[in-house]
C-alpha positions as YAML, in Angstrom:
chain: A
units: angstrom
residues:
- id: 1
  name: ASN
  ca: [5.77, 12.92, -15.68]
- id: 2
  name: VAL
  ca: [6.12, 9.23, -14.96]
- id: 3
  name: CYS
  ca: [8.49, 7.42, -12.63]
- id: 4
  name: TYR
  ca: [8.89, 3.67, -13.12]
- id: 5
  name: VAL
  ca: [9.81, 1.90, -9.87]
- id: 6
  name: HIS
  ca: [10.72, -1.73, -10.45]
- id: 7
  name: VAL
  ca: [10.69, -4.02, -7.39]
- id: 8
  name: THR
  ca: [12.93, -7.08, -7.62]
- id: 9
  name: LEU
  ca: [14.24, -9.83, -5.37]
- id: 10
  name: VAL
  ca: [17.97, -10.18, -4.68]
- id: 11
  name: PRO
  ca: [18.32, -13.59, -3.01]
- id: 12
  name: TYR
  ca: [20.92, -14.02, -0.30]
- id: 13
  name: ILE
  ca: [22.72, -17.38, -0.28]
- id: 14
  name: LYS
  ca: [23.63, -17.88, 3.37]
- id: 15
  name: THR
  ca: [26.09, -20.71, 2.83]
- id: 16
  name: ALA
  ca: [28.08, -18.58, 0.38]
- id: 17
  name: HIS
  ca: [27.42, -15.27, 2.12]
- id: 18
  name: GLU
  ca: [26.58, -13.87, -1.29]
- id: 19
  name: LEU
  ca: [23.84, -11.75, -2.85]
- id: 20
  name: LYS
  ca: [22.76, -13.07, -6.27]
- id: 21
  name: THR
  ca: [21.97, -10.37, -8.83]
- id: 22
  name: LYS
  ca: [21.08, -12.63, -11.78]
- id: 23
  name: PRO
  ca: [17.31, -12.72, -11.04]
- id: 24
  name: THR
  ca: [17.25, -8.92, -10.99]
- id: 25
  name: GLN
  ca: [19.19, -8.75, -14.27]
- id: 26
  name: HIS
  ca: [16.71, -11.11, -15.94]
- id: 27
  name: SER
  ca: [13.79, -9.15, -14.49]
- id: 28
  name: VAL
  ca: [15.12, -5.82, -15.79]
- id: 29
  name: ARG
  ca: [15.79, -7.38, -19.20]
- id: 30
  name: ALA
  ca: [12.19, -8.59, -19.39]
- id: 31
  name: LEU
  ca: [10.97, -5.11, -18.50]
- id: 32
  name: LEU
  ca: [13.21, -3.48, -21.12]
- id: 33
  name: GLU
  ca: [11.85, -5.88, -23.74]
- id: 34
  name: LEU
  ca: [8.42, -4.44, -22.98]
- id: 35
  name: GLY
  ca: [9.77, -0.97, -23.70]
- id: 36
  name: VAL
  ca: [9.96, 0.18, -20.09]
- id: 37
  name: GLN
  ca: [13.17, 1.64, -18.69]
- id: 38
  name: PRO
  ca: [12.98, 1.61, -14.87]
- id: 39
  name: ASP
  ca: [13.90, 4.88, -13.20]
- id: 40
  name: ILE
  ca: [14.40, 3.27, -9.78]
- id: 41
  name: LEU
  ca: [15.13, -0.28, -8.69]
- id: 42
  name: VAL
  ca: [13.90, -1.36, -5.27]
- id: 43
  name: CYS
  ca: [15.80, -4.53, -4.38]
- id: 44
  name: ARG
  ca: [14.23, -6.73, -1.71]
- id: 45
  name: SER
  ca: [16.76, -8.78, 0.22]
- id: 46
  name: GLU
  ca: [17.55, -10.33, 3.57]
- id: 47
  name: GLU
  ca: [20.86, -8.45, 3.65]
- id: 48
  name: PRO
  ca: [21.71, -4.86, 2.62]
- id: 49
  name: LEU
  ca: [23.21, -4.28, -0.81]
- id: 50
  name: ASP
  ca: [26.74, -2.91, -0.62]
- id: 51
  name: ASP
  ca: [28.07, -0.32, -3.08]
- id: 52
  name: ASP
  ca: [29.71, -2.95, -5.32]
- id: 53
  name: VAL
  ca: [26.44, -4.83, -5.74]
- id: 54
  name: LYS
  ca: [24.56, -1.60, -6.41]
- id: 55
  name: ARG
  ca: [27.09, -0.56, -9.08]
- id: 56
  name: LYS
  ca: [26.85, -3.99, -10.73]
- id: 57
  name: ILE
  ca: [23.04, -3.83, -10.89]
- id: 58
  name: ALA
  ca: [23.05, -0.17, -11.99]
- id: 59
  name: LEU
  ca: [25.43, -0.89, -14.85]
- id: 60
  name: PHE
  ca: [23.18, -3.61, -16.21]
- id: 61
  name: ALA
  ca: [20.01, -1.55, -15.68]
- id: 62
  name: ASN
  ca: [21.48, 1.57, -17.32]
- id: 63
  name: MET
  ca: [20.93, 3.86, -14.33]
- id: 64
  name: PRO
  ca: [23.06, 5.64, -11.70]
- id: 65
  name: PRO
  ca: [23.86, 3.54, -8.58]
- id: 66
  name: SER
  ca: [21.99, 6.08, -6.46]
- id: 67
  name: ARG
  ca: [18.77, 4.85, -8.10]
- id: 68
  name: VAL
  ca: [19.33, 1.28, -6.82]
- id: 69
  name: VAL
  ca: [17.56, 1.07, -3.47]
- id: 70
  name: SER
  ca: [18.28, -1.60, -0.88]
- id: 71
  name: ALA
  ca: [14.99, -2.77, 0.70]
- id: 72
  name: VAL
  ca: [16.12, -5.00, 3.54]
- id: 73
  name: ASP
  ca: [13.61, -7.13, 5.44]
- id: 74
  name: VAL
  ca: [12.46, -5.42, 8.64]
- id: 75
  name: GLN
  ca: [10.51, -6.63, 11.65]
- id: 76
  name: SER
  ca: [7.72, -4.07, 11.30]
- id: 77
  name: ILE
  ca: [6.27, -2.71, 8.08]
- id: 78
  name: TYR
  ca: [6.18, 0.72, 9.71]
- id: 79
  name: GLU
  ca: [9.99, 0.80, 9.69]
- id: 80
  name: VAL
  ca: [10.03, 0.75, 5.88]
- id: 81
  name: PRO
  ca: [9.68, 4.54, 5.36]
- id: 82
  name: LEU
  ca: [12.72, 5.12, 7.56]
- id: 83
  name: ARG
  ca: [14.82, 2.60, 5.65]
- id: 84
  name: PHE
  ca: [13.72, 4.06, 2.29]
- id: 85
  name: ALA
  ca: [14.63, 7.54, 3.52]
- id: 86
  name: GLU
  ca: [18.11, 6.31, 4.40]
- id: 87
  name: GLU
  ca: [18.42, 5.07, 0.81]
- id: 88
  name: ARG
  ca: [17.25, 8.48, -0.48]
- id: 89
  name: LEU
  ca: [14.35, 6.89, -2.35]
- id: 90
  name: ASP
  ca: [12.26, 10.04, -1.90]
- id: 91
  name: LEU
  ca: [14.91, 12.22, -3.52]
- id: 92
  name: SER
  ca: [15.41, 9.76, -6.38]
- id: 93
  name: ALA
  ca: [11.68, 9.73, -7.06]
- id: 94
  name: THR
  ca: [11.35, 13.53, -7.03]
- id: 95
  name: ALA
  ca: [14.35, 13.81, -9.34]
- id: 96
  name: ALA
  ca: [12.83, 11.29, -11.78]
- id: 97
  name: LEU
  ca: [9.61, 13.30, -11.74]
- id: 98
  name: HIS
  ca: [11.49, 16.62, -12.20]
- id: 99
  name: LEU
  ca: [10.17, 17.96, -8.92]
- id: 100
  name: ASP
  ca: [12.02, 20.23, -6.54]
- id: 101
  name: PRO
  ca: [13.71, 18.11, -3.86]
- id: 102
  name: ARG
  ca: [12.66, 18.55, -0.25]
- id: 103
  name: GLU
  ca: [13.96, 17.01, 2.95]
- id: 104
  name: SER
  ca: [11.41, 14.78, 4.64]
- id: 105
  name: ASP
  ca: [10.47, 15.17, 8.29]
- id: 106
  name: LEU
  ca: [10.18, 11.60, 9.51]
- id: 107
  name: LYS
  ca: [10.43, 12.36, 13.23]
- id: 108
  name: PRO
  ca: [6.83, 11.11, 13.81]
- id: 109
  name: TRP
  ca: [7.71, 7.84, 12.07]
- id: 110
  name: GLN
  ca: [10.87, 7.49, 14.16]
- id: 111
  name: ASP
  ca: [8.84, 7.97, 17.34]
- id: 112
  name: LEU
  ca: [6.29, 5.43, 16.09]
- id: 113
  name: VAL
  ca: [8.90, 2.77, 15.34]
- id: 114
  name: GLU
  ca: [10.58, 3.33, 18.71]
- id: 115
  name: LEU
  ca: [7.19, 2.81, 20.37]
- id: 116
  name: ILE
  ca: [6.57, -0.35, 18.34]
- id: 117
  name: TYR
  ca: [9.87, -1.92, 19.38]
- id: 118
  name: ARG
  ca: [9.70, -0.76, 23.00]
- id: 119
  name: PRO
  ca: [8.77, -3.58, 25.45]
- id: 120
  name: LYS
  ca: [5.10, -3.18, 26.42]
- id: 121
  name: PRO
  ca: [2.39, -5.16, 28.23]
- id: 122
  name: LYS
  ca: [0.49, -7.53, 25.98]
- id: 123
  name: VAL
  ca: [-3.26, -7.73, 25.52]
- id: 124
  name: ASN
  ca: [-4.86, -10.79, 23.91]
- id: 125
  name: ILE
  ca: [-7.57, -10.16, 21.32]
- id: 126
  name: ALA
  ca: [-9.47, -13.16, 19.96]
- id: 127
  name: ILE
  ca: [-10.61, -12.80, 16.34]
- id: 128
  name: ILE
  ca: [-13.48, -15.18, 15.61]
- id: 129
  name: GLY
  ca: [-13.31, -15.83, 11.88]
- id: 130
  name: LYS
  ca: [-13.89, -18.44, 9.23]
- id: 131
  name: TYR
  ca: [-10.87, -18.01, 6.95]
- id: 132
  name: MET
  ca: [-8.25, -19.24, 9.41]
- id: 133
  name: LYS
  ca: [-7.56, -22.47, 7.50]
- id: 134
  name: ILE
  ca: [-7.05, -20.50, 4.29]
- id: 135
  name: SER
  ca: [-5.07, -17.46, 5.38]
- id: 136
  name: THR
  ca: [-5.22, -14.94, 8.19]
- id: 137
  name: GLU
  ca: [-4.17, -12.40, 5.53]
- id: 138
  name: SER
  ca: [-7.90, -12.14, 4.80]
- id: 139
  name: TYR
  ca: [-8.05, -10.02, 7.95]
- id: 140
  name: LYS
  ca: [-4.89, -7.99, 7.32]
- id: 141
  name: SER
  ca: [-6.46, -4.50, 7.56]
- id: 142
  name: LEU
  ca: [-8.28, -5.59, 10.71]
- id: 143
  name: ALA
  ca: [-5.09, -6.88, 12.32]
- id: 144
  name: GLU
  ca: [-3.28, -3.62, 11.54]
- id: 145
  name: ALA
  ca: [-6.14, -1.54, 12.98]
- id: 146
  name: LEU
  ca: [-5.89, -3.56, 16.20]
- id: 147
  name: THR
  ca: [-2.16, -2.88, 16.25]
- id: 148
  name: HIS
  ca: [-2.92, 0.83, 15.90]
- id: 149
  name: GLY
  ca: [-5.31, 0.58, 18.85]
- id: 150
  name: GLY
  ca: [-2.57, -1.07, 20.87]
- id: 151
  name: LEU
  ca: [-0.08, 1.68, 20.02]
- id: 152
  name: ALA
  ca: [-2.60, 4.31, 21.14]
- id: 153
  name: ASN
  ca: [-2.85, 2.53, 24.49]
- id: 154
  name: GLY
  ca: [0.83, 1.69, 24.94]
- id: 155
  name: VAL
  ca: [0.39, -2.11, 24.64]
- id: 156
  name: ASP
  ca: [1.26, -4.87, 22.21]
- id: 157
  name: VAL
  ca: [-1.75, -6.63, 20.74]
- id: 158
  name: GLU
  ca: [-1.41, -10.41, 20.56]
- id: 159
  name: LEU
  ca: [-3.92, -11.86, 18.10]
- id: 160
  name: MET
  ca: [-5.64, -15.13, 18.95]
- id: 161
  name: TRP
  ca: [-6.95, -16.56, 15.66]
- id: 162
  name: VAL
  ca: [-10.03, -18.62, 16.52]
- id: 163
  name: ASP
  ca: [-11.79, -20.76, 13.92]
- id: 164
  name: ALA
  ca: [-15.51, -20.10, 14.40]
- id: 165
  name: GLU
  ca: [-16.40, -23.56, 13.08]
- id: 166
  name: ALA
  ca: [-14.36, -25.17, 15.85]
- id: 167
  name: LEU
  ca: [-16.23, -23.45, 18.70]
- id: 168
  name: THR
  ca: [-18.74, -25.61, 20.56]
- id: 169
  name: ASP
  ca: [-20.81, -25.18, 23.70]
- id: 170
  name: GLU
  ca: [-18.27, -27.37, 25.50]
- id: 171
  name: ASN
  ca: [-15.07, -25.58, 24.46]
- id: 172
  name: VAL
  ca: [-16.01, -21.93, 23.87]
- id: 173
  name: GLU
  ca: [-15.23, -20.66, 27.38]
- id: 174
  name: ARG
  ca: [-12.02, -22.67, 27.57]
- id: 175
  name: THR
  ca: [-10.92, -21.42, 24.15]
- id: 176
  name: LEU
  ca: [-11.56, -17.77, 25.03]
- id: 177
  name: ARG
  ca: [-10.28, -17.94, 28.62]
- id: 178
  name: GLU
  ca: [-7.09, -16.00, 27.84]
- id: 179
  name: ALA
  ca: [-8.81, -13.34, 25.72]
- id: 180
  name: HIS
  ca: [-8.95, -9.77, 27.06]
- id: 181
  name: GLY
  ca: [-11.20, -8.83, 24.16]
- id: 182
  name: ILE
  ca: [-13.26, -10.62, 21.50]
- id: 183
  name: LEU
  ca: [-13.77, -9.36, 17.96]
- id: 184
  name: VAL
  ca: [-16.10, -10.77, 15.30]
- id: 185
  name: PRO
  ca: [-15.19, -9.34, 11.88]
- id: 186
  name: GLY
  ca: [-17.15, -8.86, 8.69]
- id: 187
  name: GLY
  ca: [-17.71, -11.45, 6.01]
- id: 188
  name: PHE
  ca: [-20.35, -13.17, 3.95]
- id: 189
  name: GLY
  ca: [-22.01, -16.56, 4.24]
- id: 190
  name: GLU
  ca: [-23.39, -18.78, 6.98]
- id: 191
  name: ARG
  ca: [-20.27, -20.82, 7.63]
- id: 192
  name: GLY
  ca: [-19.13, -20.51, 11.23]
- id: 193
  name: LEU
  ca: [-22.28, -18.61, 12.28]
- id: 194
  name: GLU
  ca: [-23.06, -20.75, 15.34]
- id: 195
  name: GLY
  ca: [-19.49, -20.48, 16.61]
- id: 196
  name: LYS
  ca: [-19.62, -16.70, 16.30]
- id: 197
  name: LEU
  ca: [-22.88, -16.63, 18.22]
- id: 198
  name: ARG
  ca: [-21.32, -18.73, 20.99]
- id: 199
  name: ALA
  ca: [-18.35, -16.36, 21.21]
- id: 200
  name: ILE
  ca: [-20.63, -13.31, 21.34]
- id: 201
  name: ARG
  ca: [-22.77, -14.85, 24.07]
- id: 202
  name: THR
  ca: [-19.65, -15.60, 26.08]
- id: 203
  name: ALA
  ca: [-18.46, -12.01, 25.68]
- id: 204
  name: ARG
  ca: [-21.85, -10.62, 26.69]
- id: 205
  name: GLU
  ca: [-22.40, -12.85, 29.71]
- id: 206
  name: LYS
  ca: [-18.80, -12.86, 30.98]
- id: 207
  name: LYS
  ca: [-18.41, -9.08, 30.46]
- id: 208
  name: ILE
  ca: [-15.46, -9.52, 28.10]
- id: 209
  name: PRO
  ca: [-14.98, -6.45, 25.86]
- id: 210
  name: PHE
  ca: [-16.60, -7.18, 22.49]
- id: 211
  name: PHE
  ca: [-16.37, -5.49, 19.11]
- id: 212
  name: GLY
  ca: [-18.49, -6.61, 16.15]
- id: 213
  name: ILE
  ca: [-17.86, -5.28, 12.66]
- id: 214
  name: CYS
  ca: [-20.43, -5.51, 9.84]
- id: 215
  name: LEU
  ca: [-21.47, -9.18, 10.01]
- id: 216
  name: GLY
  ca: [-20.09, -9.08, 13.56]
- id: 217
  name: MET
  ca: [-22.71, -6.48, 14.46]
- id: 218
  name: GLN
  ca: [-25.44, -8.46, 12.72]
- id: 219
  name: THR
  ca: [-24.54, -11.65, 14.59]
- id: 220
  name: ALA
  ca: [-24.53, -9.67, 17.86]
- id: 221
  name: VAL
  ca: [-28.12, -8.64, 17.08]
- id: 222
  name: ILE
  ca: [-29.05, -12.26, 16.30]
- id: 223
  name: GLU
  ca: [-27.49, -13.50, 19.55]
- id: 224
  name: PHE
  ca: [-29.31, -10.84, 21.56]
- id: 225
  name: ALA
  ca: [-32.61, -11.71, 19.90]
- id: 226
  name: ARG
  ca: [-32.22, -15.43, 20.55]
- id: 227
  name: ASN
  ca: [-30.84, -15.41, 24.07]
- id: 228
  name: VAL
  ca: [-32.19, -12.21, 25.62]
- id: 229
  name: LEU
  ca: [-35.50, -11.72, 23.83]
- id: 230
  name: ASN
  ca: [-36.01, -15.50, 23.51]
- id: 231
  name: LEU
  ca: [-37.02, -15.16, 19.88]
- id: 232
  name: LYS
  ca: [-36.51, -18.75, 18.74]
- id: 233
  name: GLY
  ca: [-35.22, -19.01, 15.21]
- id: 234
  name: ALA
  ca: [-34.08, -15.38, 15.02]
- id: 235
  name: ASN
  ca: [-31.70, -15.04, 12.13]
- id: 236
  name: SER
  ca: [-30.57, -13.03, 9.14]
- id: 237
  name: MET
  ca: [-32.33, -13.35, 5.80]
- id: 238
  name: GLU
  ca: [-28.88, -13.88, 4.31]
- id: 239
  name: PHE
  ca: [-28.85, -17.28, 6.01]
- id: 240
  name: ASP
  ca: [-32.54, -18.19, 6.23]
- id: 241
  name: GLU
  ca: [-35.09, -16.27, 4.18]
- id: 242
  name: THR
  ca: [-38.02, -18.06, 5.88]
- id: 243
  name: CYS
  ca: [-36.88, -17.68, 9.51]
- id: 244
  name: PRO
  ca: [-39.65, -16.64, 11.94]
- id: 245
  name: HIS
  ca: [-37.74, -13.59, 13.21]
- id: 246
  name: PRO
  ca: [-35.62, -11.93, 10.50]
- id: 247
  name: VAL
  ca: [-33.89, -9.42, 12.78]
- id: 248
  name: ILE
  ca: [-31.46, -8.73, 9.91]
- id: 249
  name: HIS
  ca: [-33.16, -8.36, 6.55]
- id: 250
  name: PHE
  ca: [-33.36, -6.77, 3.13]
- id: 251
  name: MET
  ca: [-35.32, -3.54, 3.39]
- id: 252
  name: ALA
  ca: [-38.52, -3.28, 1.38]
- id: 253
  name: ASP
  ca: [-37.03, -0.95, -1.23]
- id: 254
  name: GLN
  ca: [-34.03, -3.28, -1.64]
- id: 255
  name: SER
  ca: [-35.78, -6.60, -2.17]
- id: 256
  name: ALA
  ca: [-36.55, -6.01, -5.84]
- id: 257
  name: SER
  ca: [-32.86, -5.90, -6.69]
- id: 258
  name: VAL
  ca: [-31.73, -8.86, -4.57]
- id: 259
  name: VAL
  ca: [-31.27, -11.14, -7.58]
- id: 260
  name: LYS
  ca: [-29.18, -8.52, -9.37]
- id: 261
  name: GLY
  ca: [-26.97, -7.96, -6.34]
- id: 262
  name: GLY
  ca: [-27.91, -4.29, -6.26]
- id: 263
  name: THR
  ca: [-28.40, -4.21, -2.51]
- id: 264
  name: MET
  ca: [-24.75, -3.70, -1.66]
- id: 265
  name: ARG
  ca: [-24.26, -0.51, 0.35]
- id: 266
  name: LEU
  ca: [-20.78, 0.67, -0.63]
- id: 267
  name: GLY
  ca: [-18.69, 3.68, 0.26]
- id: 268
  name: ALA
  ca: [-18.93, 6.42, 2.87]
- id: 269
  name: TYR
  ca: [-22.22, 7.24, 4.56]
- id: 270
  name: PRO
  ca: [-23.03, 9.72, 7.34]
- id: 271
  name: CYS
  ca: [-24.02, 8.53, 10.80]
- id: 272
  name: TYR
  ca: [-25.53, 10.41, 13.76]
- id: 273
  name: LEU
  ca: [-24.43, 9.28, 17.22]
- id: 274
  name: LYS
  ca: [-26.61, 9.24, 20.31]
- id: 275
  name: ALA
  ca: [-25.27, 11.47, 23.08]
- id: 276
  name: GLU
  ca: [-23.37, 9.93, 25.99]
- id: 277
  name: THR
  ca: [-22.99, 6.53, 24.36]
- id: 278
  name: LYS
  ca: [-19.66, 4.70, 24.21]
- id: 279
  name: SER
  ca: [-19.41, 5.53, 20.51]
- id: 280
  name: HIS
  ca: [-20.13, 9.22, 21.09]
- id: 281
  name: ARG
  ca: [-17.46, 9.42, 23.78]
- id: 282
  name: ALA
  ca: [-14.99, 7.56, 21.54]
- id: 283
  name: TYR
  ca: [-15.46, 9.85, 18.54]
- id: 284
  name: GLY
  ca: [-15.99, 13.04, 20.51]
- id: 285
  name: ALA
  ca: [-18.54, 14.07, 17.87]
- id: 286
  name: ARG
  ca: [-22.22, 13.62, 17.10]
- id: 287
  name: GLU
  ca: [-21.91, 13.29, 13.31]
- id: 288
  name: ILE
  ca: [-19.42, 10.98, 11.59]
- id: 289
  name: ASP
  ca: [-19.01, 9.23, 8.26]
- id: 290
  name: GLU
  ca: [-17.77, 5.69, 7.74]
- id: 291
  name: ARG
  ca: [-17.21, 3.25, 4.89]
- id: 292
  name: HIS
  ca: [-19.67, 0.44, 4.24]
- id: 293
  name: ARG
  ca: [-19.64, -2.85, 2.36]
- id: 294
  name: HIS
  ca: [-22.71, -4.97, 3.09]
- id: 295
  name: ARG
  ca: [-26.10, -6.02, 1.79]
- id: 296
  name: LEU
  ca: [-28.50, -6.40, 4.71]
- id: 297
  name: GLU
  ca: [-29.73, -4.08, 7.45]
- id: 298
  name: PHE
  ca: [-31.17, -4.22, 10.96]
- id: 299
  name: ASN
  ca: [-34.93, -4.92, 10.89]
- id: 300
  name: ASN
  ca: [-36.66, -1.91, 12.48]
- id: 301
  name: LYS
  ca: [-39.68, -4.06, 13.42]
- id: 302
  name: TYR
  ca: [-37.60, -5.33, 16.36]
- id: 303
  name: ARG
  ca: [-36.22, -1.99, 17.46]
- id: 304
  name: LEU
  ca: [-38.61, -1.33, 20.36]
- id: 305
  name: GLN
  ca: [-38.27, -4.88, 21.70]
- id: 306
  name: MET
  ca: [-34.51, -4.66, 21.73]
- id: 307
  name: GLU
  ca: [-34.46, -1.19, 23.26]
- id: 308
  name: ASP
  ca: [-36.80, -2.36, 26.02]
- id: 309
  name: ALA
  ca: [-34.42, -5.28, 26.68]
- id: 310
  name: GLY
  ca: [-31.44, -2.94, 27.04]
- id: 311
  name: MET
  ca: [-29.83, -2.62, 23.62]
- id: 312
  name: ILE
  ca: [-28.96, 0.94, 22.59]
- id: 313
  name: PHE
  ca: [-28.95, 2.08, 18.97]
- id: 314
  name: ALA
  ca: [-26.02, 4.40, 19.36]
- id: 315
  name: GLY
  ca: [-25.59, 5.27, 15.69]
- id: 316
  name: GLN
  ca: [-28.19, 5.77, 12.97]
- id: 317
  name: SER
  ca: [-28.43, 7.20, 9.47]
- id: 318
  name: PRO
  ca: [-29.50, 10.87, 9.37]
- id: 319
  name: ASP
  ca: [-33.08, 9.87, 8.49]
- id: 320
  name: GLY
  ca: [-33.21, 7.32, 11.31]
- id: 321
  name: ARG
  ca: [-34.02, 4.41, 9.00]
- id: 322
  name: LEU
  ca: [-30.73, 2.54, 9.23]
- id: 323
  name: VAL
  ca: [-29.08, 1.27, 12.40]
- id: 324
  name: GLU
  ca: [-25.33, 1.79, 12.22]
- id: 325
  name: ILE
  ca: [-24.11, 1.05, 15.78]
- id: 326
  name: VAL
  ca: [-25.54, -1.06, 18.61]
- id: 327
  name: GLU
  ca: [-24.31, -1.05, 22.21]
- id: 328
  name: LEU
  ca: [-25.03, -2.61, 25.59]
- id: 329
  name: PRO
  ca: [-24.71, 0.09, 28.28]
- id: 330
  name: ASP
  ca: [-24.27, -2.28, 31.24]
- id: 331
  name: HIS
  ca: [-21.17, -3.88, 29.69]
- id: 332
  name: PRO
  ca: [-17.52, -2.71, 29.85]
- id: 333
  name: TRP
  ca: [-17.46, -2.50, 26.03]
- id: 334
  name: PHE
  ca: [-20.04, -4.19, 23.83]
- id: 335
  name: VAL
  ca: [-20.20, -2.35, 20.51]
- id: 336
  name: GLY
  ca: [-21.21, -3.51, 17.06]
- id: 337
  name: CYS
  ca: [-21.02, -1.33, 13.96]
- id: 338
  name: GLN
  ca: [-22.45, -1.90, 10.50]
- id: 339
  name: PHE
  ca: [-19.51, -0.21, 8.77]
- id: 340
  name: HIS
  ca: [-15.79, -1.03, 8.49]
- id: 341
  name: PRO
  ca: [-13.77, 1.27, 10.77]
- id: 342
  name: GLU
  ca: [-10.54, -0.60, 10.03]
- id: 343
  name: PHE
  ca: [-10.43, 1.11, 6.62]
- id: 344
  name: LYS
  ca: [-9.86, 4.51, 8.25]
- id: 345
  name: SER
  ca: [-7.35, 3.57, 10.94]
- id: 346
  name: THR
  ca: [-3.71, 4.63, 10.65]
- id: 347
  name: PRO
  ca: [-0.63, 3.96, 12.80]
- id: 348
  name: MET
  ca: [-0.41, 7.66, 13.66]
- id: 349
  name: LYS
  ca: [-4.11, 7.98, 14.41]
- id: 350
  name: SER
  ca: [-5.91, 4.87, 15.59]
- id: 351
  name: HIS
  ca: [-9.59, 4.71, 14.74]
- id: 352
  name: PRO
  ca: [-11.61, 5.81, 17.81]
- id: 353
  name: LEU
  ca: [-13.53, 2.53, 18.07]
- id: 354
  name: PHE
  ca: [-10.39, 0.39, 17.92]
- id: 355
  name: ARG
  ca: [-8.64, 2.69, 20.37]
- id: 356
  name: GLU
  ca: [-11.44, 2.42, 22.90]
- id: 357
  name: PHE
  ca: [-11.96, -1.31, 22.33]
- id: 358
  name: ILE
  ca: [-8.31, -1.94, 23.19]
- id: 359
  name: ALA
  ca: [-8.58, 0.48, 26.12]
- id: 360
  name: ALA
  ca: [-11.44, -1.62, 27.50]
- id: 361
  name: ALA
  ca: [-9.37, -4.78, 27.03]
- id: 362
  name: VAL
  ca: [-6.41, -3.12, 28.77]
- id: 363
  name: ALA
  ca: [-8.62, -2.46, 31.79]
- id: 364
  name: ASP
  ca: [-8.35, -6.19, 32.49]
- id: 365
  name: GLU
  ca: [-5.77, -6.51, 35.28]
- id: 366
  name: ASN
  ca: [-4.38, -9.79, 33.97]
- id: 367
  name: LEU
  ca: [-2.29, -8.44, 31.10]
- id: 368
  name: ILE
  ca: [0.80, -10.44, 30.19]
...
């Protein structure tokens, strides 16, 4: 069974107070010429489609008007399921697929949307990235995971998009003054590295809650090596293969495949958490699994030095070879993870690390 759902745009001409159906008619015609008869039309628009407009579109598309769905713009993407339910999209889809109809229970979604729109305190989270000039959409899943963390803590998360390349020794504290939390996300390449290191140092020294993800964890290790262990030139082999202290490196059994790009660690991997760490308390479990997408790993040659200086390796692979989570115990929240927790966060169930990161940021008494 196949159900073809065709999404179209129905422009609204404000000066004429009129919805224009011609683009949808042309779109459906093009689809029919390809031999595809849509079962359902989802019509995006600024204004709802009335029954007359639906009948007009349905007549041209050779379908019942009940299969023409009005998808009006909403303030939050999480309101969309409620609006689709009002349009009976679920019942139209099950009918097209010859499935037994069933009423949906969207009470949890209703509660979620009410919480989203309810006035709440705001917490500022600075994201230190390098794609700001291109598009913040590069961090879309990350932004949503932070929103989930805010919902779990009853606050609105205001995102401060900070260009890592623009951070200098002179402006870093001023730029991050309003931040209740600082996050350094994943990515590839050296661009913006020094700005990220400055932001991490500020978070560490000023006791601002910090969360590093993938490259964010690796840069936290580099910053700690340079400024706490005083290892001059500490770096990642991704950026400098000849650096004197490669605290982030290709492991010996990976180096042979570097040229072929075979070092990428992809997918879900298990992780064992050290008892009574921030991560352990967040997850409420000793064994977890998380999704990875990276090439380099923490260099175990520096493990004892860093542990002696106060860094905790809160998460490791089951065999103990790979460092998955680093923490600083004498900090309100300083956690870096090698994996991507944002991929497993949902609006109904915030990822534990995002939930606790936002909780630490909320502990700041200067919320707006």
